[in-house]
C-alpha positions as MATLAB code, in Angstrom:
seq = 'XXXXXXXXXXXXXXXXXXXXXXXXXXXXXXXXXXXXXXXXXXXXXXXXXXXXXXXXXXXXXXXXXXXXXXXXXXXXXXXXXXXXXXXXXXXXXXXXXXXXXXXXXXXXXXXXXXXXXXXXXXXXXXXXXXXXXXXXXXXXXXXXXXXXXXXXXXXXXXXXXXXXXXXXXXXXXXXXXXXXXXXXXXXXXXXXXXXXXXXXXXX';
ca = [
       1.273   -5.420   -9.425;
       4.567   -7.618   -7.363;
       7.616   -5.953   -8.910;
       8.986   -9.310   -9.135;
       6.623  -10.306  -12.142;
       8.159   -6.913  -14.158;
      11.361   -8.354  -13.834;
      10.422  -12.005  -15.428;
       8.097  -10.184  -17.835;
      11.083   -8.404  -19.053;
      13.038  -11.705  -19.042;
      10.162  -13.226  -21.082;
      10.796  -10.557  -23.849;
      14.572  -11.700  -24.486;
      14.591  -15.028  -23.913;
      10.600  -16.369  -25.005;
      10.096  -13.696  -27.897;
       6.932  -15.532  -28.958;
       5.547  -15.657  -25.584;
       2.655  -12.897  -26.219;
       2.206  -11.633  -22.447;
      -0.604   -9.062  -21.965;
      -0.439   -7.842  -18.414;
      -3.044   -5.821  -16.711;
      -2.593   -4.590  -13.283;
      -5.606   -4.037  -10.662;
      -7.025   -5.023   -7.455;
      -7.418   -8.220   -5.986;
     -11.490   -8.592   -6.807;
     -11.337   -7.292   -9.735;
      -8.170   -9.869  -10.670;
     -10.662  -12.806   -9.444;
     -13.245  -11.390  -11.297;
     -11.550  -11.203  -14.372;
     -10.048  -15.233  -13.923;
     -13.538  -16.488  -13.855;
     -15.011  -14.048  -16.162;
     -12.356  -15.584  -18.756;
     -10.957  -12.390  -18.991;
      -7.691  -13.578  -17.620;
      -5.180  -16.681  -17.672;
      -3.806  -16.268  -14.587;
      -3.478  -14.045  -11.661;
      -0.594  -12.866   -8.508;
      -2.866  -12.098   -6.461;
      -2.284  -11.866   -2.149;
      -4.730  -13.901   -0.328;
      -7.039  -14.546    0.895;
      -9.031  -16.108   -2.147;
     -12.455  -17.659   -1.569;
     -13.956  -18.633   -5.084;
     -14.467  -22.261   -5.346;
     -14.640  -21.852   -9.321;
     -10.566  -20.474   -8.697;
      -7.509  -22.685   -8.272;
      -5.033  -20.915   -5.699;
      -1.061  -21.961   -6.241;
       0.979  -20.966   -2.998;
       3.627  -18.875   -4.873;
       5.809  -17.248   -1.602;
       5.726  -15.725    1.552;
       7.192  -11.876    2.323;
       7.417   -9.909    5.093;
       6.071   -6.407    5.320;
       9.403   -4.036    6.183;
       9.100   -1.046    7.732;
      10.309    1.735    5.243;
      11.290    5.266    6.327;
      13.255    8.435    4.942;
      16.650    8.231    4.558;
      17.100   11.294    6.534;
      14.381    9.733    9.954;
      15.776    9.458   13.034;
      15.444    5.686   13.025;
      16.797    4.765    9.468;
      19.975    4.300   11.218;
      18.375    0.795   12.884;
      18.429   -2.609   11.537;
      15.347   -3.493   13.520;
      12.965   -1.849   15.173;
      10.096   -2.667   17.522;
       6.339   -1.709   16.395;
       6.002   -0.411   20.049;
       8.343    2.319   18.882;
       6.393    3.292   16.245;
       3.260    5.175   18.241;
       4.767    8.702   17.869;
       5.327    8.480   14.303;
       3.123    9.621   11.110;
       2.130    6.884    8.979;
       1.716    7.112    5.108;
      -1.237    4.355    3.940;
      -2.434    3.051    0.958;
      -6.085    3.471    0.190;
      -8.826    1.539    1.848;
      -9.627   -0.356   -1.341;
      -6.239   -1.599   -1.058;
      -5.662   -5.002    0.315;
      -2.521   -4.359    1.956;
      -3.636   -1.816    3.443;
      -6.344   -4.480    4.545;
      -3.496   -6.420    5.848;
      -1.557   -3.670    7.650;
      -4.673   -2.805    9.343;
      -5.230   -6.206   10.563;
      -1.441   -6.722   11.570;
      -1.775   -3.335   13.501;
      -4.818   -4.329   15.442;
      -3.461   -8.098   16.280;
      -0.360   -5.355   18.285;
      -3.132   -3.604   19.713;
      -1.373   -0.833   17.908;
      -3.225    2.600   16.844;
      -1.593    4.567   14.118;
      -1.793    7.690   13.235;
      -2.372    8.324    9.615;
      -1.226   11.241    7.871;
      -1.227   10.564    4.399;
      -3.194    8.353    1.984;
      -2.415    7.226   -1.396;
      -3.514    5.340   -4.251;
       0.186    3.812   -5.679;
       3.372    2.522   -3.608;
       5.043    5.003   -5.888;
       3.564    8.456   -4.622;
       3.832    6.635   -0.922;
       7.146    6.236   -1.059;
       7.584    9.905   -2.224;
       5.632   10.697    0.789;
       8.117    8.991    3.274;
      10.985   10.175    1.113;
      10.328   13.097    1.866;
      10.182   13.159    5.343;
       6.568   13.561    6.110;
       6.059    9.763    7.044;
       6.703    6.049    7.555;
       5.075    3.261    5.958;
       4.864   -0.865    5.942;
       5.504   -2.258    2.295;
       6.189   -5.488    1.273;
       9.704   -6.697    0.516;
       9.352   -7.237   -3.307;
       8.099   -3.506   -3.185;
      11.896   -2.444   -2.410;
      13.664   -1.340   -5.866;
      17.526   -0.781   -6.123;
      16.235    3.017   -6.662;
      15.311    3.286   -3.135;
      18.654    3.144   -2.021;
      19.279    6.771   -2.032;
      16.372    8.002   -0.466;
      14.760    5.182    1.570;
      15.632    2.704    4.306;
      13.781   -0.479    4.773;
      13.679   -1.863    8.621;
      12.348   -5.255    9.877;
       9.939   -5.204   12.608;
      11.004   -7.283   15.815;
       8.586   -9.449   17.398;
       5.372  -10.997   15.529;
       6.698  -10.070   11.833;
       4.188   -9.189    9.464;
       3.794  -10.890    6.118;
       1.357  -11.504    3.011;
       1.185  -14.424    1.220;
       1.358  -14.176   -2.899;
      -0.628  -16.680   -4.662;
      -1.435  -17.604   -8.230;
      -5.262  -18.342   -9.405;
      -6.244  -19.981  -12.461;
      -9.635  -21.110  -13.265;
     -10.116  -24.822  -12.675;
     -12.486  -25.629  -15.853;
     -11.229  -23.386  -18.165;
      -8.629  -24.533  -20.384;
      -5.240  -23.441  -19.746;
      -3.457  -22.310  -23.494;
       0.128  -23.494  -24.194;
       1.618  -19.874  -23.555;
      -0.105  -19.371  -19.935;
       0.874  -23.299  -19.139;
       4.649  -21.596  -20.125;
       4.305  -18.264  -18.645;
       3.283  -19.837  -15.274;
       6.190  -22.484  -15.213;
       8.703  -19.734  -16.111;
       7.098  -17.807  -13.183;
       7.683  -20.907  -10.554;
      11.728  -20.741  -11.719;
      12.111  -17.416  -11.455;
      10.501  -17.333   -7.343;
      12.611  -19.930   -6.750;
      15.591  -17.958   -8.305;
      14.337  -15.213   -5.700;
      14.008  -17.595   -2.775;
      17.469  -18.854   -2.934;
      19.255  -15.637   -3.249;
      17.280  -15.248    0.183;
      14.446  -13.435   -1.299;
      16.949  -10.332   -1.983;
      16.439  -10.248   -6.001;
      14.680   -6.406   -5.870;
      18.610   -4.841   -3.854;
];
């Protein structure tokens, strides 16, 4: 689940106490299926989404950042080229992860073959491996949290910067409840504030 949503849901608990929010974290394909079946009103997922029954609304485009442990030799750099990473061990999410697939595609476009030393099921676990100095990784900017400052450093890659597009999906022909419409409006406002702040809302 994009961490931006967690902040929004927490804020809604305070500002809109009568707005009932049930949140589900799952893989993209499962969320798309839940929208089609009417189990969810809306979902925030990365592209691509290819289903003619689904409405796709762009939400934001965020960079993927290189993340290294604070004691890593390249942690003091402000940016780095992907070609400088040929000798590094990478920590990756599992093959079923949409993010992992996007990163593999980026590496392929760059003709870069990473050495994958560890595979994790959750971003939190991946961060622990990186913080322990066992490898480096790529993560979306939204995955950067204030608590990471003590153990992780995020760097921008030079040249072709990898990104991912987040969208809101809804069923084209299903009734949208008043609550779902209200939450979607709040989500748009929340993302707008995040972008106006320079995309650094997690810092």
